[in-house]
Structure formats: C-alpha cells, structure tokens
KEROMAR-415538 format. One record per residue: residue number from 1; x, y, z of N, C-alpha, C in turn. Coordinates in steps of 0.05 Angstrom, whole numbers, plus 5000, padded with zeros to 4 digits. Example, Ala and Ser with C-alpha at 12.3 -4.5 7.8 and 13.67 -1.06 7.14 Angstrom:
# KEROMAR-415538
PT    i    nu    nv    nw   cau   cav   caw    cu    cv    cw
PT    1  5264  4886  5156  5246  4910  5156  5264  4934  5156
PT    2  5257  4955  5142  5273  4979  5143  5258  5001  5157
***
This chain:
# KEROMAR-415538
PT    i    nu    nv    nw   cau   cav   caw    cu    cv    cw
PT    1  1903  4501  8175  1914  4533  8172  1919  4544  8201
PT    2  1943  4552  8202  1943  4568  8235  1931  4597  8232
PT    3  1917  4604  8252  1905  4631  8253  1920  4650  8265
PT    4  1924  4675  8248  1942  4694  8253  1924  4712  8274
PT    5  1943  4726  8293  1932  4742  8315  1934  4773  8304
PT    6  1907  4786  8306  1904  4813  8291  1895  4832  8316
PT    7  1897  4852  8311  1889  4871  8329  1866  4895  8319
PT    8  1846  4900  8335  1827  4920  8331  1821  4937  8351
PT    9  1830  4961  8350  1819  4978  8373  1839  4967  8394
PT   10  1828  4966  8417  1842  4956  8441  1842  4929  8446
PT   11  1831  4912  8427  1830  4882  8427  1845  4865  8404
PT   12  1853  4842  8414  1865  4825  8400  1854  4798  8394
PT   13  1852  4786  8369  1837  4766  8364  1848  4744  8346
PT   14  1840  4728  8343  1851  4703  8322  1831  4702  8297
PT   15  1837  4699  8276  1819  4694  8253  1801  4671  8262
PT   16  1775  4678  8254  1751  4660  8261  1741  4666  8287
PT   17  1752  4682  8294  1737  4682  8326  1740  4710  8334
PT   18  1726  4728  8310  1729  4759  8319  1703  4767  8333
PT   19  1681  4753  8333  1659  4760  8345  1661  4759  8379
PT   20  1671  4740  8385  1676  4737  8419  1693  4757  8424
PT   21  1717  4763  8413  1734  4780  8421  1728  4806  8418
PT   22  1707  4821  8397  1703  4846  8402  1675  4856  8408
PT   23  1659  4835  8423  1633  4839  8428  1629  4874  8446
PT   24  1650  4872  8462  1649  4895  8480  1673  4919  8474
PT   25  1686  4911  8447  1709  4934  8436  1695  4957  8428
PT   26  1705  4981  8433  1704  5008  8419  1721  5008  8394
PT   27  1707  5014  8367  1723  5017  8347  1732  5044  8342
PT   28  1756  5049  8338  1769  5074  8333  1757  5094  8311
PT   29  1757  5119  8312  1740  5129  8295  1752  5130  8267
PT   30  1779  5125  8267  1791  5120  8234  1796  5095  8233
PT   31  1778  5078  8240  1782  5048  8228  1767  5048  8203
PT   32  1780  5034  8184  1767  5031  8156  1757  5005  8152
PT   33  1774  4983  8149  1769  4960  8142  1789  4936  8155
PT   34  1783  4916  8157  1798  4891  8169  1790  4865  8152
PT   35  1813  4860  8137  1804  4829  8121  1816  4806  8138
PT   36  1799  4783  8142  1807  4761  8156  1807  4736  8142
PT   37  1826  4720  8140  1828  4703  8123  1827  4676  8133
PT   38  1810  4672  8151  1805  4642  8160  1797  4623  8141
PT   39  1802  4602  8150  1796  4579  8132  1768  4575  8129
PT   40  1750  4579  8147  1723  4571  8148  1708  4598  8142
PT   41  1720  4619  8126  1709  4646  8121  1683  4650  8140
PT   42  1691  4649  8167  1664  4663  8186  1662  4688  8183
PT   43  1687  4704  8178  1682  4734  8170  1694  4741  8149
PT   44  1686  4760  8132  1700  4772  8111  1704  4801  8120
PT   45  1704  4819  8099  1713  4850  8099  1688  4860  8120
PT   46  1699  4877  8134  1679  4895  8148  1688  4924  8144
PT   47  1667  4940  8142  1676  4970  8143  1655  4985  8165
PT   48  1668  4998  8187  1653  5017  8207  1650  5044  8193
PT   49  1634  5052  8192  1632  5081  8184  1615  5094  8204
PT   50  1612  5084  8229  1594  5099  8250  1613  5112  8271
PT   51  1636  5111  8271  1655  5125  8292  1658  5103  8314
PT   52  1659  5111  8338  1666  5096  8365  1644  5084  8373
PT   53  1629  5064  8359  1614  5051  8372  1616  5018  8374
PT   54  1605  5005  8390  1609  4976  8387  1603  4958  8359
PT   55  1628  4949  8354  1627  4935  8331  1604  4915  8326
PT   56  1600  4900  8347  1581  4881  8346  1550  4897  8343
PT   57  1550  4919  8345  1526  4931  8337  1523  4944  8310
PT   58  1542  4942  8298  1547  4959  8271  1549  4939  8248
PT   59  1557  4914  8253  1559  4893  8232  1548  4865  8244
PT   60  1545  4843  8226  1532  4822  8235  1549  4800  8221
PT   61  1547  4774  8230  1564  4753  8219  1549  4743  8195
PT   62  1568  4741  8176  1561  4733  8149  1546  4706  8150
PT   63  1530  4699  8134  1521  4673  8132  1538  4653  8121
PT   64  1540  4629  8133  1561  4607  8132  1566  4609  8099
PT   65  1593  4614  8087  1601  4606  8060  1590  4627  8041
PT   66  1573  4646  8047  1559  4662  8032  1575  4686  8022
PT   67  1593  4694  8044  1612  4719  8037  1593  4749  8042
PT   68  1568  4745  8049  1550  4768  8049  1538  4771  8076
PT   69  1541  4792  8086  1528  4798  8114  1498  4817  8109
PT   70  1487  4818  8127  1458  4834  8125  1460  4848  8152
PT   71  1438  4868  8147  1435  4885  8175  1404  4898  8175
PT   72  1394  4892  8198  1367  4897  8200  1365  4918  8229
PT   73  1350  4938  8221  1340  4957  8245  1315  4971  8237
PT   74  1294  4966  8253  1267  4978  8253  1269  5005  8257
PT   75  1290  5016  8276  1284  5040  8287  1291  5062  8268
PT   76  1275  5081  8263  1280  5099  8239  1307  5118  8248
PT   77  1323  5125  8230  1349  5135  8235  1341  5165  8243
PT   78  1352  5172  8265  1348  5199  8277  1357  5224  8260
PT   79  1379  5224  8248  1388  5244  8227  1397  5227  8199
PT   80  1401  5244  8180  1417  5234  8152  1448  5228  8161
PT   81  1450  5209  8151  1483  5197  8146  1491  5187  8121
PT   82  1509  5205  8104  1513  5197  8081  1490  5197  8062
PT   83  1486  5174  8048  1465  5178  8026  1444  5166  8041
PT   84  1440  5157  8067  1419  5149  8082  1402  5173  8091
PT   85  1378  5178  8084  1364  5200  8097  1351  5197  8124
PT   86  1348  5217  8135  1335  5213  8166  1308  5196  8164
PT   87  1305  5176  8182  1277  5161  8183  1280  5134  8171
PT   88  1307  5129  8158  1310  5102  8142  1311  5081  8163
PT   89  1302  5056  8154  1297  5033  8168  1314  5012  8149
PT   90  1321  4990  8161  1335  4968  8148  1323  4943  8149
PT   91  1318  4928  8136  1311  4895  8140  1325  4880  8123
PT   92  1348  4870  8131  1358  4844  8118  1378  4863  8094
PT   93  1386  4882  8100  1399  4898  8077  1430  4886  8081
PT   94  1437  4881  8051  1465  4872  8053  1485  4890  8064
PT   95  1511  4882  8068  1532  4902  8073  1539  4919  8050
PT   96  1536  4904  8026  1544  4921  8002  1526  4944  7997
PT   97  1500  4937  8000  1477  4960  8000  1480  4978  8021
PT   98  1486  4972  8044  1488  4989  8069  1511  5010  8058
PT   99  1535  5002  8052  1556  5018  8055  1556  5034  8028
PT  100  1546  5023  8005  1541  5033  7979  1522  5059  7983
PT  101  1505  5055  8003  1480  5077  8004  1499  5096  8024
PT  102  1515  5092  8041  1522  5104  8059  1547  5125  8048
PT  103  1567  5109  8029  1588  5127  8019  1586  5136  7991
PT  104  1566  5124  7981  1563  5137  7953  1532  5141  7950
PT  105  1524  5167  7962  1493  5172  7958  1485  5180  7929
PT  106  1462  5176  7926  1450  5184  7901  1456  5212  7893
PT  107  1461  5216  7869  1466  5243  7862  1441  5250  7841
PT  108  1427  5270  7853  1402  5274  7841  1410  5292  7812
PT  109  1404  5289  7791  1407  5302  7761  1390  5328  7761
PT  110  1399  5344  7749  1381  5369  7745  1389  5389  7721
PT  111  1376  5406  7708  1383  5417  7688  1395  5446  7699
PT  112  1425  5447  7685  1437  5470  7690  1432  5492  7670
PT  113  1421  5485  7651  1412  5506  7629  1388  5497  7612
PT  114  1374  5512  7599  1354  5510  7583  1346  5535  7565
PT  115  1344  5533  7539  1345  5556  7524  1332  5546  7495
PT  116  1323  5567  7478  1313  5564  7452  1341  5577  7438
PT  117  1356  5556  7422  1378  5565  7410  1378  5588  7394
PT  118  1394  5608  7398  1395  5634  7387  1374  5656  7394
PT  119  1360  5648  7414  1334  5668  7421  1343  5688  7447
PT  120  1339  5709  7440  1342  5732  7462  1325  5729  7482
PT  121  1327  5732  7511  1308  5728  7531  1292  5755  7533
PT  122  1299  5776  7519  1288  5802  7520  1284  5816  7494
PT  123  1255  5816  7485  1246  5827  7456  1233  5856  7459
PT  124  1233  5871  7441  1217  5892  7441  1185  5885  7434
PT  125  1167  5898  7446  1140  5891  7440  1138  5897  7410
PT  126  1122  5872  7402  1120  5868  7371  1134  5850  7357
PT  127  1163  5848  7369  1184  5824  7360  1173  5797  7363
PT  128  1184  5782  7346  1172  5750  7347  1192  5730  7357
PT  129  1185  5711  7366  1200  5683  7369  1192  5668  7341
PT  130  1214  5666  7326  1202  5653  7299  1196  5625  7301
PT  131  1188  5615  7279  1178  5584  7278  1203  5566  7275
PT  132  1193  5539  7282  1210  5517  7277  1237  5524  7291
PT  133  1236  5519  7318  1259  5527  7335  1272  5505  7348
PT  134  1301  5502  7355  1311  5483  7364  1319  5491  7395
PT  135  1310  5472  7414  1314  5472  7442  1340  5459  7455
PT  136  1355  5473  7468  1377  5464  7481  1379  5463  7508
PT  137  1394  5445  7522  1398  5440  7556  1419  5425  7560
PT  138  1427  5431  7584  1450  5416  7597  1440  5406  7624
PT  139  1452  5380  7629  1443  5365  7651  1468  5363  7670
PT  140  1463  5366  7697  1482  5354  7717  1471  5328  7724
PT  141  1498  5306  7731  1488  5281  7737  1471  5264  7718
PT  142  1476  5268  7691  1462  5259  7670  1461  5228  7670
PT  143  1477  5216  7680  1474  5186  7684  1449  5174  7701
PT  144  1439  5192  7718  1420  5186  7733  1389  5198  7723
PT  145  1389  5207  7696  1361  5211  7680  1358  5186  7670
PT  146  1330  5182  7679  1317  5160  7663  1313  5163  7631
PT  147  1319  5141  7619  1320  5140  7591  1295  5149  7580
PT  148  1299  5172  7557  1272  5175  7542  1256  5193  7559
PT  149  1260  5208  7579  1241  5218  7598  1239  5249  7594
PT  150  1252  5256  7576  1250  5288  7574  1228  5298  7556
PT  151  1213  5321  7564  1193  5326  7552  1193  5360  7552
PT  152  1186  5375  7532  1188  5400  7524  1160  5412  7521
PT  153  1154  5433  7537  1125  5440  7543  1126  5474  7538
PT  154  1107  5484  7524  1101  5511  7523  1081  5520  7545
PT  155  1089  5532  7567  1069  5536  7587  1052  5558  7582
PT  156  1059  5580  7568  1043  5602  7567  1020  5593  7548
PT  157  1031  5581  7523  1013  5573  7504  0991  5552  7510
PT  158  0987  5549  7536  0972  5526  7546  0977  5502  7553
PT  159  0999  5497  7564  1016  5476  7571  1016  5457  7545
PT  160  1019  5465  7523  1021  5452  7502  1049  5433  7500
PT  161  1048  5406  7498  1070  5389  7496  1084  5391  7469
PT  162  1107  5404  7466  1123  5408  7444  1136  5384  7428
PT  163  1146  5371  7449  1160  5340  7448  1161  5329  7468
PT  164  1158  5301  7468  1153  5284  7494  1171  5258  7487
PT  165  1179  5249  7514  1195  5221  7513  1220  5221  7496
PT  166  1237  5242  7498  1263  5245  7478  1282  5239  7494
PT  167  1304  5235  7481  1331  5230  7493  1343  5252  7508
PT  168  1359  5244  7530  1371  5269  7543  1399  5273  7530
PT  169  1397  5283  7502  1421  5290  7491  1427  5319  7485
PT  170  1410  5338  7498  1419  5365  7499  1406  5381  7479
PT  171  1394  5369  7461  1385  5390  7435  1362  5375  7422
PT  172  1339  5389  7415  1317  5381  7399  1306  5398  7380
PT  173  1308  5397  7353  1295  5412  7336  1267  5402  7331
PT  174  1250  5422  7328  1224  5423  7331  1212  5437  7306
PT  175  1191  5434  7299  1169  5449  7281  1151  5467  7298
PT  176  1158  5472  7324  1142  5493  7337  1160  5520  7345
PT  177  1144  5541  7346  1115  5541  7341  1112  5540  7312
PT  178  1086  5531  7303  1078  5532  7276  1076  5561  7266
PT  179  1064  5578  7285  1065  5612  7277  1084  5626  7295
PT  180  1095  5644  7287  1111  5666  7303  1096  5671  7332
PT  181  1112  5670  7349  1097  5684  7375  1108  5714  7384
PT  182  1089  5729  7385  1091  5757  7388  1072  5770  7414
PT  183  1081  5789  7419  1061  5805  7441  1060  5829  7434
PT  184  1029  5842  7436  1028  5870  7429  1033  5890  7452
PT  185  1035  5879  7474  1040  5898  7498  1062  5879  7521
PT  186  1071  5896  7539  1094  5877  7552  1083  5855  7564
PT  187  1099  5835  7565  1082  5806  7574  1110  5788  7574
PT  188  1104  5767  7581  1128  5740  7581  1114  5718  7568
PT  189  1133  5697  7561  1124  5672  7549  1145  5652  7557
PT  190  1134  5633  7576  1149  5611  7588  1148  5583  7576
PT  191  1172  5575  7574  1175  5548  7561  1186  5532  7586
PT  192  1182  5501  7585  1192  5486  7601  1201  5463  7595
PT  193  1227  5448  7609  1236  5424  7606  1232  5407  7630
PT  194  1219  5382  7623  1215  5365  7645  1230  5340  7643
PT  195  1237  5330  7663  1251  5305  7658  1247  5284  7684
PT  196  1259  5259  7680  1256  5239  7709  1279  5231  7717
PT  197  1288  5230  7743  1309  5213  7745  1306  5184  7748
PT  198  1326  5168  7754  1320  5139  7753  1303  5126  7777
PT  199  1303  5148  7795  1280  5139  7817  1257  5150  7809
PT  200  1249  5155  7785  1223  5165  7773  1216  5191  7787
PT  201  1232  5206  7795  1223  5232  7807  1225  5256  7790
PT  202  1203  5272  7785  1205  5294  7764  1225  5315  7772
PT  203  1241  5334  7752  1253  5352  7755  1252  5371  7730
PT  204  1254  5399  7733  1249  5411  7713  1265  5443  7710
PT  205  1260  5455  7688  1278  5485  7687  1260  5497  7670
PT  206  1255  5526  7671  1245  5541  7651  1258  5562  7635
PT  207  1254  5570  7614  1262  5591  7598  1240  5613  7589
PT  208  1243  5635  7599  1228  5655  7596  1238  5675  7575
PT  209  1219  5688  7559  1222  5706  7536  1208  5730  7547
PT  210  1216  5757  7551  1199  5775  7562  1200  5798  7541
PT  211  1173  5810  7533  1176  5833  7514  1170  5859  7531
PT  212  1187  5877  7524  1189  5904  7534  1187  5927  7515
PT  213  1174  5954  7525  1176  5978  7507  1203  5987  7511
PT  214  1211  6003  7490  1240  6019  7493  1235  6047  7508
PT  215  1252  6052  7521  1256  6080  7532  1279  6096  7520
PT  216  1277  6122  7512  1292  6139  7502  1305  6160  7514
PT  217  1329  6167  7508  1344  6191  7523  1366  6197  7505
PT  218  1374  6226  7510  1400  6236  7496  1395  6265  7496
PT  219  1413  6278  7475  1422  6305  7473  1408  6315  7449
PT  220  1398  6340  7449  1389  6350  7421  1390  6381  7427
PT  221  1398  6395  7406  1400  6425  7407  1374  6440  7403
PT  222  1353  6420  7394  1326  6423  7386  1311  6436  7413
PT  223  1300  6457  7418  1285  6467  7439  1257  6453  7443
PT  224  1250  6439  7415  1224  6424  7419  1200  6442  7416
PT  225  1177  6428  7415  1176  6397  7423  1183  6381  7399
PT  226  1199  6362  7404  1207  6343  7391  1184  6322  7379
PT  227  1188  6315  7355  1172  6294  7346  1183  6265  7344
PT  228  1162  6245  7334  1170  6222  7334  1200  6211  7320
PT  229  1205  6219  7302  1232  6219  7289  1253  6222  7304
PT  230  1246  6246  7317  1270  6257  7334  1272  6244  7358
PT  231  1250  6229  7372  1250  6212  7392  1268  6191  7386
PT  232  1260  6173  7363  1267  6151  7354  1303  6154  7347
PT  233  1308  6177  7346  1338  6183  7338  1358  6183  7362
PT  234  1343  6185  7386  1357  6185  7411  1368  6156  7418
PT  235  1382  6152  7437  1393  6128  7448  1368  6112  7463
PT  236  1367  6091  7459  1344  6072  7468  1355  6050  7482
PT  237  1333  6039  7499  1340  6013  7512  1313  6000  7525
PT  238  1312  5974  7526  1288  5963  7533  1283  5959  7563
PT  239  1260  5971  7574  1262  5973  7601  1228  5970  7606
PT  240  1225  5963  7634  1195  5956  7646  1191  5984  7662
PT  241  1209  6002  7664  1207  6025  7686  1220  6048  7673
PT  242  1210  6072  7678  1222  6098  7676  1246  6103  7695
PT  243  1247  6090  7718  1267  6094  7742  1296  6086  7729
PT  244  1316  6105  7728  1341  6093  7723  1363  6118  7726
PT  245  1386  6112  7720  1405  6131  7716  1415  6136  7687
PT  246  1405  6158  7676  1407  6161  7651  1437  6179  7643
PT  247  1451  6168  7623  1479  6180  7617  1479  6194  7592
PT  248  1481  6221  7595  1479  6240  7578  1509  6253  7569
PT  249  1512  6254  7544  1536  6271  7531  1538  6296  7538
PT  250  1556  6314  7525  1555  6339  7526  1541  6353  7510
PT  251  1534  6379  7519  1518  6400  7500  1494  6397  7500
PT  252  1474  6413  7490  1448  6412  7484  1431  6409  7510
PT  253  1406  6408  7501  1382  6400  7518  1379  6371  7526
PT  254  1375  6360  7551  1376  6329  7557  1340  6323  7551
PT  255  1344  6302  7537  1313  6292  7532  1311  6263  7540
PT  256  1288  6259  7556  1279  6232  7565  1250  6226  7555
PT  257  1244  6200  7538  1220  6197  7533  1216  6169  7540
PT  258  1188  6164  7549  1184  6136  7564  1151  6131  7556
PT  259  1147  6104  7558  1119  6097  7552  1101  6109  7576
PT  260  1075  6120  7561  1057  6135  7588  1049  6111  7609
PT  261  1049  6086  7598  1042  6062  7622  1063  6061  7642
PT  262  1087  6073  7640  1106  6074  7658  1098  6092  7684
PT  263  1076  6111  7680  1072  6131  7698  1086  6157  7692
PT  264  1093  6175  7710  1100  6202  7706  1132  6208  7720
PT  265  1145  6211  7714  1174  6221  7727  1168  6245  7743
PT  266  1176  6249  7768  1175  6266  7780  1197  6275  7800
PT  267  1227  6265  7791  1254  6273  7806  1272  6269  7785
PT  268  1284  6293  7779  1309  6291  7767  1332  6301  7783
PT  269  1350  6284  7787  1376  6288  7803  1404  6289  7791
PT  270  1422  6303  7795  1449  6300  7786  1463  6277  7805
PT  271  1472  6258  7793  1478  6238  7800  1504  6239  7821
PT  272  1522  6257  7814  1545  6264  7829  1543  6286  7854
PT  273  1520  6300  7849  1514  6320  7872  1491  6315  7886
PT  274  1468  6299  7876  1447  6293  7887  1426  6317  7886
PT  275  1436  6338  7872  1420  6359  7864  1400  6359  7844
PT  276  1378  6376  7852  1356  6374  7828  1368  6385  7803
PT  277  1359  6376  7780  1366  6387  7758  1336  6390  7742
PT  278  1337  6415  7735  1305  6430  7729  1302  6414  7701
PT  279  1276  6400  7702  1269  6393  7675  1238  6402  7670
PT  280  1230  6407  7641  1202  6412  7639  1180  6392  7643
PT  281  1154  6402  7647  1132  6381  7651  1132  6369  7622
PT  282  1123  6344  7624  1122  6332  7599  1103  6337  7579
PT  283  1104  6330  7556  1086  6325  7536  1081  6300  7519
PT  284  1062  6294  7508  1062  6264  7500  1064  6265  7466
PT  285  1075  6245  7455  1077  6234  7429  1078  6207  7427
PT  286  1059  6202  7405  1053  6172  7396  1078  6164  7379
PT  287  1091  6139  7389  1107  6127  7378  1102  6103  7363
PT  288  1108  6094  7338  1100  6066  7325  1130  6058  7319
PT  289  1135  6035  7337  1160  6023  7331  1163  6006  7301
PT  290  1189  5993  7298  1196  5985  7275  1199  5953  7277
PT  291  1181  5942  7291  1186  5911  7296  1170  5896  7274
PT  292  1173  5866  7275  1160  5854  7256  1127  5857  7256
PT  293  1118  5866  7281  1087  5870  7280  1088  5898  7296
PT  294  1090  5922  7279  1096  5944  7292  1070  5951  7312
PT  295  1081  5964  7336  1059  5975  7355  1063  6000  7362
PT  296  1041  6016  7370  1043  6042  7373  1035  6049  7400
PT  297  1050  6066  7414  1045  6073  7444  1049  6100  7449
PT  298  1034  6110  7470  1039  6142  7476  1065  6139  7494
PT  299  1082  6163  7485  1107  6168  7502  1102  6197  7514
PT  300  1114  6193  7536  1115  6224  7555  1146  6234  7552
PT  301  1148  6257  7544  1171  6271  7541  1178  6288  7556
PT  302  1207  6289  7570  1213  6313  7588  1241  6325  7570
PT  303  1244  6351  7576  1262  6366  7568  1275  6378  7587
PT  304  1307  6378  7593  1319  6394  7608  1311  6425  7609
PT  305  1306  6441  7626  1297  6465  7626  1317  6481  7609
PT  306  1343  6475  7612  1367  6494  7606  1384  6476  7587
PT  307  1400  6488  7567  1417  6468  7553  1441  6466  7577
PT  308  1448  6441  7581  1473  6432  7598  1495  6425  7582
PT  309  1517  6444  7582  1540  6441  7567  1558  6415  7568
PT  310  1559  6405  7598  1575  6384  7604  1559  6358  7601
PT  311  1576  6334  7602  1564  6310  7606  1551  6303  7634
PT  312  1529  6294  7636  1519  6287  7661  1504  6263  7665
PT  313  1504  6251  7687  1487  6230  7697  1460  6240  7714
PT  314  1438  6231  7703  1414  6243  7717  1399  6217  7728
PT  315  1393  6220  7753  1379  6197  7768  1348  6207  7761
PT  316  1332  6192  7746  1307  6194  7742  1287  6174  7760
PT  317  1265  6188  7775  1247  6165  7787  1217  6182  7786
***
C-alpha cells in the first residue's frame, strides 16, 4: 500500500514513519488529532492537549498491533491540568485513560437541597416537628453517587441514624421521630444527609429547624398598661432579637413588646429623620403562647410617650 504524505506543524512525513519525522517538531496549540492509516498500524490516533511541546514527549509508540499506547512519567505534575490534579504521576497509563482524565474530569456529586417535606425551618417556641416525616433531597451529578450509600441522621438527637444504605431517589418516608420534637426555649435541631461518591468519598448537607419567641408591635388607643391579651392582639413575628425597624400604622400609641431575654431597648429613632422618638420605660407582662406545648415567658413592653397620628417606621435597638 502506498504511503500518503501528511503534514503536522512544520513537518511532513509518510504514514508509518511519524516518529522519525516529528521528534524535533513543535505541535501547534490548535492541533487536535491526526489519523494515520499505515498498513502496519505503527501509529493510530493521537491527541495533543499540552500546547506547543515536542510531540515525542507527549505521546509514545503503540505496541505493535495493539492500537493502544501508554504513558509513563514519575515526575509529579506541578499544576492541575483538566481532570488531573497537581502531583499526579503516571505509570503505563493508556492513552484512552490519559485523555479521558484530561478532557473529562470526574464530576463530584453534591446535595443541592435537603429538607423535611412540608416542614418550616422557623417555629415558635413550643411548636412541634410532627412524627413520621418524609425527607427529600436533590443531587447534582447523581450518576457519580455510589449505589445505596445515602444515610439520614438526627444530629441534635444524638447522631441517631434515621435511615441507612438507601437509594439516591430523592425521597424517604420514615417513622421518625417516634415522638414529636419540640423546644421549650429558643434552640435549633439539625438533621443531616450523608452520601458517598463512586470514589467512596463522603459528602453531606444539613437541614436546620430553629425555634424562636414572637415579638409584638402595633398601634393602640389604650394608654396602658396593656395586658397579655392586648399584646397578643398586636402584629407579631418570630425573632431572636429586639433590634429591628418596626412598621406602624396611623393613629394611637405605638407599642413594642419583646421577651425579656432579648435585653432592654435603649434607642427609638424615626427611620426617615433619624430623630429620637420618645418612648416610656418598659414594664413586664408574662405571656403564654398558644403552641402545641404552651410556653410562658416575661415580655418587656414599651409605649410611645405620645399619640403619633401618622404612620411611622421606628428603628429600635
């Protein structure tokens, strides 16, 4: 069979005689692949992904008739290239393995979401996480998750294993917890999902439920002191601090009530002018909430010194 003349970079060669032709050649940076169809299959397909380097240093001759080359280099790579991390070394690696690792780096899986189905992440003190819950999750690069490697764990409950060695199908109905989980004071409860990738490396994500007290604010014509039912009739929101910008409607006195455990407010400023808004010193009222497990705590109540006819936003700290 006649051998065709081919060109690579600044060199020409004939099929079956590539090595002698390009030992000193520089491979152009845009070089991708050359197919040689010599009768004795001395060389097959080669891909250079190292830029302008001597081709002889990047590829080796295939074993006679095998169609597969190999690459050996005991010198650790100084930097990461493609999918090969820094400090990689190679011993008899096939060209397929080399370039797969270079051009198709391993895609690590991870959990993009993890939750208890229908469960709020923020609860009032005394509220419950009900029994028999379904856990849900989503995974990135799920094809690289080891089969049946998913575990569900109650971290706060003593690292209790809720379910283990389950499929990565994104949902797991459980009989956990056997008794509702609640908190009698501000706290958190953490759940965790663990998995393994196909390299048997672990990855995880957490889901945290937080319990907080309500703080109250609003307008009342009542000069006070107001009592528990009056406080509970005001607007409310869960919080871990008294500091906030409170939004008040028109008319009446402006009231703020917050758990004594938050400390004591010392500054009340009009958000639009930054001027002080006069407020009376606090008095205390015990408030019992209406959660599944009612809890009582002491609230500090402040009233604006004067009736404020207009709507106003007040910065409290």
